[in-house]
C-alpha positions in Angstrom: 21.2 6.7 -7.7 22.4 3.3 -8.6 25.6 3.7 -6.6 23.6 4.8 -3.4 21.3 1.8 -3.8 24.2 -0.6 -4.1 26.0 1.0 -1.2 22.8 0.6 0.9 22.5 -3.1 -0.1 26.2 -3.5 0.9 25.6 -1.9 4.3 22.6 -4.2 4.9 24.7 -7.2 4.0 27.4 -6.1 6.4 24.8 -5.6 9.1 23.6 -9.2 8.6 27.1 -10.5 9.0 27.7 -8.5 12.1 24.4 -9.8 13.5 25.3 -13.4 12.8 28.6 -12.7 14.6 26.7 -11.3 17.6 28.2 -7.8 17.1 24.9 -6.1 17.6 26.0 -2.5 17.8 27.9 -2.8 14.6 24.9 -4.5 12.9 22.6 -1.6 14.1 25.1 0.9 12.8 25.2 -0.7 9.3 21.4 -0.9 9.1 21.2 2.7 10.0 23.8 3.7 7.4 21.8 1.7 4.8 18.6 3.5 5.7 20.3 6.9 5.4 21.6 6.1 1.9 18.1 4.9 0.9 16.5 8.1 2.3 18.6 10.1 -0.1 17.1 8.4 -3.1 13.5 7.8 -1.8 11.2 10.0 -3.9 8.6 9.8 -1.0 10.9 11.1 1.7 10.6 14.7 2.7 13.6 16.9 1.9 15.7 18.0 4.8 15.4 21.6 3.8 11.9 22.1 2.2 12.5 25.8 1.4 15.4 25.0 -0.8 13.8 21.9 -2.3 15.6 19.0 -3.9 15.0 17.6 -7.3 12.7 14.6 -7.2 14.5 11.4 -8.0 13.0 9.2 -10.7 13.5 5.5 -10.0 12.9 2.7 -12.4 10.6 -0.1 -11.2 13.6 -2.3 -10.4 15.2 0.5 -8.4 12.0 1.1 -6.5 11.7 -2.5 -5.7 15.3 -2.7 -4.5 14.9 0.5 -2.4 11.7 -0.6 -0.6 12.8 -4.2 -0.1 16.1 -3.1 1.4 14.4 -0.5 3.5 11.9 -3.1 4.8 14.7 -5.6 5.5 16.6 -3.1 7.5 13.6 -1.9 9.5 12.6 -5.5 10.2 16.2 -6.4 11.4 16.4 -3.4 13.8 13.8 -4.3 16.4 15.4 -7.7 17.0 18.7 -6.0 17.8 17.5 -3.2 20.1 17.3 -4.2 23.7 
């Protein structure tokens, strides 16, 4: 879980750097990758195959804060990039 969270934070940071350099498609791609990693650890996200079911991830309060703040940042950064 911690590795996925950190990888998502890294992708978000890469997206920010691409955005600053005006490489918008790369920025969007990195934000998307970050969101995919976060979805994998979000306990509120629906599983891709409900019939099989996936174990519910238990996050610490700090991990939950990191997950939701990173998710929020990525979603907030996306609309400014899409034209």
